[in-house]
All heavy atoms as an XYZ file, in Angstrom:
780
protein
N      56.828    162.267     73.174
C      58.246    162.002     73.148
C      58.903    162.794     74.270
O      58.403    163.818     74.695
C      58.866    162.449     71.820
C      58.477    161.641     70.620
S      59.460    162.023     69.123
C      59.341    163.776     68.991
N      60.053    162.293     74.666
C      60.862    162.965     75.680
C      62.313    162.978     75.210
O      62.752    162.087     74.497
C      60.830    162.203     77.014
C      59.510    162.177     77.668
N      59.097    163.155     78.536
C      58.500    161.293     77.609
C      57.887    162.867     78.973
N      57.510    161.743     78.431
N      63.046    163.955     75.648
C      64.497    163.968     75.507
C      65.082    163.523     76.832
O      64.464    163.708     77.881
C      65.015    165.380     75.205
O      64.645    165.785     73.921
N      66.270    162.936     76.774
C      66.960    162.570     78.011
C      68.416    162.986     77.925
O      68.989    163.077     76.848
C      66.919    161.051     78.279
O      67.560    160.358     77.208
C      65.500    160.549     78.429
N      68.994    163.258     79.084
C      70.435    163.444     79.229
C      70.864    162.336     80.171
O      70.256    162.145     81.220
C      70.791    164.816     79.833
C      72.301    164.933     80.040
C      70.291    165.942     78.947
N      71.866    161.570     79.744
C      72.289    160.450     80.579
C      73.801    160.327     80.635
O      74.508    160.874     79.793
C      71.673    159.139     80.084
C      72.088    158.757     78.696
N      71.431    159.199     77.577
C      73.095    157.981     78.253
C      72.020    158.712     76.502
N      73.039    157.974     76.884
N      74.276    159.603     81.650
C      75.691    159.275     81.764
C      76.012    158.318     80.631
O      75.280    157.362     80.392
C      75.998    158.582     83.119
C      75.608    159.473     84.300
C      77.440    158.125     83.191
C      76.504    160.651     84.535
N      77.086    158.559     79.915
C      77.461    157.692     78.802
C      78.190    156.466     79.338
O      79.152    156.581     80.095
C      78.344    158.445     77.782
C      78.816    157.509     76.685
C      77.586    159.623     77.201
N      77.693    155.328     78.956
C      78.306    154.036     79.298
C      78.713    153.350     78.002
O      78.513    153.883     76.927
C      77.333    153.167     80.113
C      76.874    153.805     81.418
C      77.995    153.944     82.395
N      77.508    154.508     83.669
C      78.291    154.852     84.631
N      79.589    154.717     84.534
N      77.802    155.372     85.739
N      79.272    152.166     78.097
C      79.797    151.489     76.908
C      78.730    151.081     75.900
O      79.015    150.983     74.721
C      80.632    150.281     77.324
C      81.926    150.700     77.991
C      82.842    149.536     78.291
O      82.823    148.539     77.554
O      83.590    149.647     79.277
N      77.515    150.809     76.317
C      76.456    150.422     75.397
C      75.822    151.676     74.783
O      75.871    152.758     75.362
C      75.403    149.600     76.123
N      75.194    151.526     73.631
C      74.548    152.641     72.945
C      73.291    153.054     73.704
O      72.490    152.211     74.105
C      74.185    152.246     71.495
C      73.409    153.368     70.812
C      75.439    151.911     70.712
N      73.115    154.366     73.887
C      71.961    154.921     74.600
C      71.709    154.224     75.925
O      70.582    153.902     76.287
C      70.702    154.864     73.733
C      70.654    156.011     72.740
O      71.384    156.995     72.941
O      69.887    155.934     71.779
N      72.768    153.984     76.652
C      72.666    153.321     77.939
C      73.403    154.153     78.975
O      74.439    154.736     78.688
C      73.276    151.919     77.874
C      73.306    151.220     79.198
C      72.149    150.675     79.736
C      74.482    151.142     79.933
C      72.171    150.049     80.965
C      74.516    150.514     81.171
C      73.355    149.970     81.679
O      73.384    149.361     82.898
N      72.888    154.211     80.142
C      73.514    154.928     81.245
C      72.449    155.562     82.105
O      71.288    155.673     81.718
N      72.859    155.978     83.282
C      71.916    156.573     84.217
C      71.363    157.877     83.639
O      72.103    158.722     83.168
C      72.605    156.844     85.558
C      73.065    155.602     86.263
C      74.405    155.070     85.763
O      75.055    155.710     84.919
O      74.796    153.992     86.229
N      70.044    158.017     83.729
C      69.384    159.209     83.199
C      69.503    160.332     84.221
O      69.131    160.177     85.377
C      67.909    158.925     82.887
C      67.809    157.878     81.770
C      67.178    160.211     82.495
C      66.398    157.383     81.518
N      70.060    161.457     83.780
C      70.193    162.618     84.652
C      68.965    163.506     84.593
O      68.563    164.094     85.585
C      71.426    163.425     84.272
C      72.759    162.689     84.397
C      73.890    163.577     83.913
C      72.986    162.225     85.816
N      68.374    163.627     83.411
C      67.195    164.468     83.288
C      66.344    163.986     82.120
O      66.866    163.550     81.110
C      67.573    165.932     83.087
C      66.386    166.867     83.218
S      66.825    168.609     83.174
C      67.728    168.780     84.709
N      65.031    164.090     82.310
C      64.045    163.759     81.281
C      63.260    165.030     81.005
O      62.818    165.704     81.937
C      63.085    162.657     81.773
C      63.868    161.416     82.196
C      62.059    162.318     80.693
C      63.045    160.399     82.964
N      63.080    165.343     79.742
C      62.331    166.553     79.400
C      60.846    166.382     79.672
O      60.339    165.265     79.809
C      62.529    166.905     77.925
O      61.804    166.009     77.092
N      60.174    167.498     79.730
C      58.716    167.473     79.715
C      58.295    166.852     78.379
O      59.065    166.861     77.415
C      58.181    168.906     79.838
N      57.090    166.307     78.299
C      56.655    165.692     77.031
C      56.680    166.690     75.884
O      56.343    167.863     76.053
C      55.221    165.245     77.318
C      55.102    165.201     78.794
C      56.068    166.216     79.341
N      57.089    166.199     74.728
C      57.089    167.000     73.505
C      56.041    166.388     72.577
O      56.089    165.197     72.272
C      58.481    166.997     72.835
C      58.445    167.762     71.524
C      59.524    167.586     73.786
N      55.080    167.186     72.162
C      53.958    166.721     71.361
C      54.408    166.311     69.958
O      55.149    167.043     69.294
C      52.898    167.815     71.254
C      51.651    167.487     70.444
C      50.893    166.331     71.097
C      50.773    168.707     70.323
N      53.941    165.147     69.517
C      54.133    164.683     68.143
C      52.759    164.688     67.500
O      51.862    163.992     67.958
C      54.731    163.260     68.095
C      54.788    162.758     66.668
C      56.085    163.232     68.742
N      52.603    165.493     66.485
C      51.303    165.605     65.834
C      51.188    164.592     64.711
O      52.055    164.505     63.838
C      51.116    167.021     65.306
C      51.177    168.033     66.423
C      50.262    169.207     66.211
O      49.368    169.130     65.358
O      50.450    170.193     66.921
N      50.109    163.836     64.743
C      49.808    162.859     63.703
C      49.126    163.597     62.555
O      48.033    164.147     62.737
C      48.891    161.779     64.269
C      48.504    160.733     63.240
O      48.939    160.810     62.075
O      47.761    159.813     63.625
N      49.748    163.598     61.369
C      49.135    164.322     60.258
C      47.858    163.650     59.754
O      47.103    164.249     58.994
C      50.223    164.317     59.182
C      51.052    163.131     59.494
C      51.007    162.973     60.995
N      47.624    162.407     60.150
C      46.407    161.721     59.764
C      46.458    161.042     58.407
O      45.744    160.086     58.168
N      47.303    161.543     57.537
C      47.373    160.960     56.195
C      48.757    160.388     55.893
O      49.113    160.198     54.744
C      47.002    162.004     55.143
C      47.948    163.205     55.149
O      48.787    163.297     56.072
O      47.844    164.040     54.233
N      49.521    160.083     56.912
C      50.870    159.557     56.729
C      50.798    158.123     56.201
O      50.160    157.261     56.810
C      51.637    159.589     58.047
C      53.103    159.192     58.001
C      53.889    160.136     57.093
C      53.692    159.206     59.386
N      51.439    157.893     55.062
C      51.480    156.563     54.452
C      52.661    155.801     55.042
O      53.812    156.127     54.765
C      51.624    156.685     52.936
C      51.670    155.355     52.219
O      51.638    154.289     52.888
O      51.738    155.371     50.978
N      52.377    154.796     55.868
C      53.425    154.045     56.549
C      54.294    153.229     55.598
O      55.357    152.762     55.989
C      52.807    153.139     57.623
C      52.051    153.871     58.721
C      51.444    152.876     59.697
C      52.936    154.864     59.441
N      53.854    153.077     54.361
C      54.655    152.355     53.365
C      55.551    153.289     52.557
O      56.391    152.828     51.781
C      53.738    151.573     52.411
C      53.006    150.450     53.128
O      53.621    149.802     54.001
O      51.814    150.231     52.820
N      55.383    154.589     52.712
C      56.171    155.584     51.982
C      57.381    155.976     52.829
O      57.285    156.834     53.708
C      55.304    156.801     51.671
C      56.016    157.850     50.837
O      57.260    157.788     50.699
O      55.319    158.753     50.337
N      58.524    155.350     52.554
C      59.724    155.597     53.369
C      60.169    157.044     53.327
O      60.623    157.591     54.319
C      60.859    154.669     52.939
C      60.613    153.232     53.321
C      61.781    152.356     52.973
C      61.463    150.912     53.354
N      62.542    150.011     53.047
N      60.032    157.689     52.200
C      60.417    159.085     52.069
C      59.553    159.973     52.978
O      60.065    160.858     53.673
C      60.290    159.525     50.615
O      60.570    160.894     50.485
N      58.254    159.723     52.968
C      57.347    160.508     53.816
C      57.620    160.230     55.291
O      57.585    161.153     56.112
C      55.891    160.173     53.470
N      57.910    158.980     55.633
C      58.232    158.639     57.018
C      59.508    159.333     57.475
O      59.575    159.833     58.603
C      58.375    157.122     57.176
C      57.082    156.317     57.155
C      57.388    154.825     57.154
C      56.206    156.679     58.341
N      60.514    159.360     56.614
C      61.774    160.023     56.963
C      61.559    161.527     57.145
O      62.105    162.128     58.077
C      62.846    159.758     55.904
C      63.337    158.325     55.890
S      64.039    157.802     57.475
C      65.466    158.855     57.583
N      60.762    162.128     56.289
C      60.468    163.556     56.402
C      59.741    163.833     57.724
O      60.081    164.769     58.445
C      59.626    164.029     55.221
C      59.306    165.502     55.276
C      58.482    165.945     54.081
C      58.154    167.420     54.243
N      57.136    167.880     53.345
N      58.755    163.002     58.041
C      58.006    163.136     59.290
C      58.944    163.017     60.487
O      58.907    163.833     61.411
C      56.916    162.059     59.333
C      56.103    162.052     60.591
C      55.104    162.995     60.794
C      56.323    161.098     61.567
C      54.346    162.988     61.960
C      55.560    161.082     62.729
C      54.576    162.025     62.927
N      59.813    162.016     60.470
C      60.764    161.805     61.568
C      61.726    162.985     61.692
O      62.002    163.448     62.800
C      61.535    160.512     61.348
N      62.253    163.472     60.573
C      63.191    164.603     60.599
C      62.541    165.859     61.169
O      63.152    166.571     61.968
C      63.725    164.896     59.194
C      64.706    163.853     58.703
O      65.196    163.044     59.515
O      64.973    163.837     57.478
N      61.306    166.125     60.769
C      60.604    167.310     61.269
C      60.409    167.223     62.783
O      60.609    168.198     63.500
C      59.252    167.455     60.574
C      59.365    167.872     59.129
C      58.044    167.759     58.379
O      57.041    167.242     58.948
O      58.010    168.182     57.208
N      60.036    166.045     63.266
C      59.796    165.895     64.692
C      61.092    165.816     65.486
O      61.132    166.183     66.653
C      58.883    164.699     64.959
C      57.457    165.026     64.624
N      56.963    164.909     63.357
C      56.462    165.530     65.386
C      55.709    165.303     63.348
N      55.376    165.692     64.573
N      62.156    165.374     64.854
C      63.457    165.361     65.526
C      63.896    166.794     65.821
O      64.431    167.073     66.885
C      64.499    164.642     64.666
C      65.856    164.523     65.313
C      65.836    163.644     66.555
O      65.067    162.715     66.665
N      66.695    163.945     67.500
N      63.649    167.690     64.886
C      63.995    169.099     65.104
C      63.176    169.696     66.240
O      63.701    170.435     67.063
C      63.810    169.911     63.815
C      64.865    169.642     62.770
C      66.285    169.862     63.298
O      66.548    170.905     63.934
O      67.128    168.975     63.072
N      61.888    169.370     66.303
C      61.032    169.854     67.392
C      61.534    169.303     68.718
O      61.617    170.023     69.715
C      59.555    169.458     67.148
C      58.700    169.772     68.370
C      59.012    170.160     65.918
N      61.891    168.018     68.737
C      62.397    167.399     69.964
C      63.692    168.076     70.419
O      63.886    168.302     71.607
C      62.627    165.906     69.750
C      63.033    165.100     70.968
C      61.989    165.187     72.072
C      63.270    163.651     70.594
N      64.556    168.418     69.471
C      65.792    169.125     69.839
C      65.468    170.472     70.480
O      66.007    170.818     71.525
C      66.669    169.339     68.603
C      67.371    168.105     68.113
C      68.181    168.429     66.875
C      68.749    167.184     66.247
N      69.444    167.493     64.991
N      64.613    171.247     69.822
C      64.305    172.593     70.295
C      63.571    172.602     71.629
O      63.886    173.397     72.515
C      63.471    173.336     69.251
C      64.242    173.683     68.001
C      63.371    174.320     66.930
O      62.256    174.779     67.249
O      63.809    174.345     65.767
N      62.570    171.731     71.786
C      61.723    171.759     72.976
C      62.195    170.806     74.075
O      61.754    170.921     75.210
C      60.279    171.427     72.593
C      59.661    172.455     71.685
C      58.229    172.113     71.294
O      57.570    171.323     72.005
O      57.769    172.647     70.268
N      63.069    169.881     73.723
C      63.556    168.908     74.695
C      65.035    169.071     74.970
O      65.431    169.574     76.013
N      65.864    168.672     74.008
C      67.319    168.662     74.196
C      67.873    170.022     74.609
O      68.652    170.112     75.554
C      68.031    168.251     72.899
C      67.705    166.841     72.435
O      67.107    166.075     73.212
O      68.047    166.511     71.293
N      67.477    171.060     73.881
C      68.064    172.377     74.125
C      67.572    173.001     75.421
O      68.132    173.998     75.891
C      67.808    173.304     72.940
C      68.456    172.817     71.674
C      69.417    171.850     71.555
C      68.178    173.255     70.357
N      69.747    171.658     70.246
C      69.003    172.515     69.474
C      67.319    174.191     69.814
C      68.986    172.687     68.105
C      67.304    174.367     68.441
C      68.132    173.628     67.603
N      66.534    172.440     76.011
C      66.043    172.910     77.306
C      66.776    172.183     78.432
O      67.279    172.807     79.369
C      64.513    172.691     77.423
C      64.026    173.003     78.826
C      63.771    173.518     76.389
N      66.851    170.857     78.329
C      67.383    170.098     79.465
C      68.902    169.974     79.489
O      69.484    169.825     80.555
C      66.738    168.699     79.581
C      67.077    167.816     78.385
C      65.253    168.822     79.797
C      66.638    166.367     78.557
N      69.550    170.035     78.336
C      71.007    169.865     78.352
C      71.708    170.977     79.132
O      72.493    170.696     80.042
C      71.570    169.736     76.936
C      73.028    169.394     76.925
C      73.473    168.154     77.359
C      73.970    170.322     76.500
C      74.817    167.828     77.364
C      75.317    170.008     76.502
C      75.744    168.758     76.929
N      71.437    172.258     78.850
C      72.104    173.302     79.645
C      71.700    173.267     81.118
O      72.524    173.539     81.996
C      71.683    174.613     78.982
C      70.621    174.299     78.021
C      70.640    172.837     77.761
N      70.439    172.914     81.394
C      69.993    172.829     82.786
C      70.736    171.708     83.508
O      71.150    171.859     84.653
C      68.478    172.594     82.838
C      67.915    172.607     84.223
C      67.998    173.999     84.824
C      67.334    174.048     86.174
N      67.501    175.335     86.832
N      70.938    170.569     82.818
C      71.675    169.450     83.409
C      73.112    169.853     83.710
O      73.638    169.550     84.782
C      71.658    168.224     82.476
O      70.300    167.869     82.193
C      72.362    167.037     83.103
N      73.763    170.546     82.785
C      75.138    171.002     83.014
C      75.212    171.944     84.208
O      76.128    171.846     85.027
C      75.689    171.686     81.764
C      75.935    170.793     80.558
C      76.425    171.626     79.385
C      76.916    169.684     80.886
N      74.252    172.826     84.311
C      74.210    173.762     85.445
C      74.091    172.998     86.767
O      74.810    173.279     87.731
C      73.020    174.702     85.273
C      72.812    175.672     86.407
C      71.551    176.510     86.226
O      71.124    176.737     85.081
O      70.989    176.913     87.255
N      73.197    172.012     86.799
C      72.988    171.239     88.016
C      74.185    170.354     88.352
O      74.521    170.174     89.526
C      71.707    170.407     87.899
C      70.422    171.237     87.790
C      69.239    170.352     87.425
C      70.162    172.007     89.069
N      74.854    169.827     87.336
C      76.083    169.060     87.564
C      77.149    169.964     88.184
O      77.819    169.578     89.144
C      76.610    168.469     86.252
C      75.966    167.180     85.781
C      76.344    166.903     84.327
C      76.383    166.020     86.667
N      77.280    171.164     87.631
C      78.278    172.103     88.156
C      77.977    172.511     89.600
O      78.889    172.795     90.373
C      78.337    173.344     87.261
N      76.705    172.510     89.972
C      76.304    172.853     91.337
C      76.432    171.664     92.290
O      76.171    171.801     93.483
C      74.860    173.348     91.345
C      74.662    174.661     90.636
C      73.181    175.023     90.511
O      72.289    174.284     90.933
N      72.923    176.171     89.910
N      76.812    170.497     91.764
C      76.969    169.311     92.600
C      75.657    168.671     93.013
O      75.596    167.980     94.032
N      74.619    168.881     92.244
C      73.297    168.342     92.594
C      73.180    166.838     92.354
O      72.335    166.185     92.945
C      72.197    169.052     91.804
C      72.089    170.535     92.085
C      71.411    170.772     93.407
C      71.139    172.258     93.600
N      70.393    172.506     94.820
N      73.996    166.291     91.454
C      73.952    164.858     91.154
C      75.053    164.131     91.906
O      76.130    164.672     92.122
C      74.136    164.608     89.655
C      72.977    165.051     88.808
C      73.011    166.269     88.125
C      71.846    164.261     88.676
C      71.956    166.673     87.340
C      70.776    164.661     87.888
C      70.838    165.859     87.222
O      69.786    166.261     86.453
N      74.786    162.878     92.251
C      75.799    162.053     92.893
C      75.393    160.593     92.852
O      74.261    160.252     92.495
N      76.322    159.734     93.201
C      76.067    158.299     93.265
C      76.404    157.817     94.669
O      77.333    158.313     95.292
C      76.952    157.546     92.261
C      76.547    157.742     90.835
C      77.138    158.719     90.049
C      75.569    156.934     90.265
C      76.768    158.900     88.728
C      75.189    157.102     88.946
C      75.791    158.090     88.174
N      75.659    156.820     95.149
C      76.026    156.217     96.425
C      76.982    155.051     96.175
O      77.363    154.794     95.027
C      74.791    155.801     97.231
C      74.013    154.631     96.647
O      74.494    153.973     95.695
O      72.902    154.363     97.147
N      77.363    154.346     97.243
C      78.340    153.257     97.131
C      77.829    152.086     96.293
O      78.610    151.272     95.813
C      78.774    152.761     98.515
C      77.657    152.163     99.350
C      76.799    153.198    100.086
O      77.107    154.409    100.048
O      75.797    152.785    100.689
N      76.507    152.011     96.056
C      75.927    150.948     95.234
C      75.692    151.390     93.796
O      75.133    150.646     93.001
C      74.611    150.461     95.848
C      74.817    149.849     97.210
O      75.738    149.065     97.411
N      73.984    150.236     98.159
N      76.065    152.612     93.473
C      75.888    153.129     92.115
C      74.520    153.725     91.851
O      74.185    154.021     90.712
N      73.703    153.924     92.901
C      72.383    154.517     92.733
C      72.529    156.023     92.546
O      73.245    156.688     93.301
C      71.502    154.224     93.954
C      70.065    154.751     93.910
C      69.289    154.127     92.752
C      69.362    154.452     95.226
N      71.851    156.555     91.543
C      71.897    157.977     91.241
C      71.055    158.770     92.236
O      69.943    158.377     92.576
C      71.372    158.226     89.819
C      71.272    159.672     89.352
C      72.660    160.306     89.248
C      70.562    159.738     88.008
N      71.620    159.881     92.686
C      70.918    160.801     93.581
C      70.874    162.177     92.949
O      71.794    162.580     92.253
C      71.641    160.914     94.927
C      71.327    159.777     95.851
C      71.890    158.522     95.661
C      70.455    159.951     96.919
C      71.591    157.466     96.504
C      70.149    158.910     97.769
C      70.721    157.668     97.554
O      70.419    156.627     98.392
N      69.783    162.885     93.211
C      69.668    164.281     92.827
C      69.284    165.064     94.064
O      68.247    164.802     94.681
C      68.610    164.487     91.738
C      68.402    165.935     91.410
C      69.314    166.599     90.614
C      67.339    166.650     91.934
C      69.160    167.942     90.336
C      67.175    167.995     91.661
C      68.091    168.641     90.852
N      70.129    165.990     94.440
C      69.878    166.867     95.583
C      69.535    166.070     96.840
O      68.623    166.424     97.582
C      68.772    167.858     95.235
C      68.925    169.178     95.984
O      70.004    169.440     96.547
O      67.945    169.948     96.006
N      70.257    164.955     97.032
C      70.080    164.140     98.221
C      68.969    163.101     98.157
O      68.772    162.345     99.089
N      68.230    163.060     97.046
C      67.143    162.088     96.889
C      67.515    161.061     95.823
O      68.037    161.424     94.768
C      65.849    162.767     96.407
C      65.201    163.695     97.388
C      63.958    164.341     96.779
N      64.336    165.107     95.587
C      63.676    165.096     94.435
N      62.605    164.386     94.283
N      64.092    165.814     93.410
N      67.198    159.793     96.076
C      67.415    158.753     95.074
C      66.498    159.007     93.888
O      65.315    159.308     94.057
C      67.139    157.378     95.668
N      67.058    158.945     92.682
C      66.274    159.127     91.447
C      66.644    158.031     90.445
O      67.264    158.299     89.424
C      66.465    160.528     90.831
C      65.759    161.589     91.627
C      67.935    160.865     90.666
N      66.244    156.794     90.749
C      66.618    155.695     89.863
C      66.076    155.838     88.438
O      66.650    155.300     87.497
C      66.045    154.452     90.549
C      65.030    154.956     91.499
C      65.436    156.345     91.875
N      65.007    156.599     88.266
C      64.433    156.793     86.927
C      64.874    158.112     86.292
O      64.451    158.444     85.199
C      62.900    156.742     86.990
C      62.368    155.427     87.506
C      62.776    154.239     86.648
O      62.766    154.352     85.417
O      63.112    153.196     87.232
N      65.691    158.890     86.970
C      66.142    160.165     86.442
C      65.320    161.324     87.002
O      64.226    161.137     87.525
N      65.861    162.511     86.910
C      65.195    163.712     87.389
C      64.390    164.305     86.228
O      64.927    164.553     85.166
C      66.210    164.735     87.879
N      63.106    164.511     86.429
C      62.265    165.086     85.386
C      62.343    166.609     85.509
O      62.285    167.155     86.603
C      60.815    164.596     85.526
C      60.796    163.063     85.351
C      59.901    165.268     84.522
C      59.458    162.432     85.614
N      62.456    167.283     84.393
C      62.701    168.725     84.409
C      61.630    169.489     85.178
O      61.946    170.431     85.883
C      62.855    169.299     82.991
C      63.390    170.746     83.084
C      61.590    169.209     82.193
C      63.900    171.313     81.811
N      60.376    169.097     85.102
C      59.330    169.815     85.837
C      59.608    169.781     87.336
O      59.368    170.749     88.039
C      57.952    169.189     85.560
C      57.528    169.365     84.113
O      58.026    170.297     83.459
O      56.721    168.559     83.635
N      60.134    168.675     87.832
C      60.454    168.570     89.245
C      61.640    169.466     89.591
O      61.680    170.052     90.655
C      60.796    167.125     89.613
C      59.632    166.171     89.480
C      60.070    164.736     89.651
O      61.240    164.394     89.508
N      59.119    163.878     89.926
N      62.601    169.545     88.709
C      63.812    170.329     88.953
C      63.489    171.823     88.974
O      63.949    172.551     89.835
C      64.884    170.024     87.879
C      66.060    170.955     88.016
C      65.328    168.578     87.986
N      62.668    172.289     88.060
C      62.354    173.703     87.979
C      61.585    174.161     89.202
O      61.768    175.275     89.695
C      61.554    174.003     86.690
C      62.490    173.864     85.478
C      60.951    175.397     86.704
C      61.823    174.017     84.147
N      60.717    173.312     89.743
C      59.913    173.678     90.908
C      60.758    173.851     92.157
O      60.349    174.519     93.090
C      58.833    172.635     91.158
C      57.749    172.625     90.102
C      56.760    171.484     90.283
O      56.821    170.789     91.314
O      55.929    171.301     89.399
N      61.928    173.238     92.223
C      62.751    173.284     93.441
C      63.415    174.615     93.628
O      63.734    175.333     92.786
C      63.806    172.191     93.410
C      63.175    170.837     93.483
C      64.227    169.745     93.541
O      65.407    169.990     93.322
N      63.811    168.549     93.848
């Protein structure tokens, strides 16, 4: 799984991606009953918390910092740029940290 930070547009979960987190591991318990809605909800809730901690809470403040530094921009065609480079798929955090 990955977390993303994106520009908010009128559609749900739609907009240019500013940053994608490093992968967050989802562990398969091996005995999850796909017909047990309660167990599925518990599994989803547990992994949502992990995704927040290891994904959202890492990339959201970093994205705000980079926005404040003017690292993001759009060209006249609406293409997203990061630090002068086109990033149509979004900036991945591993790439940002290395810079």
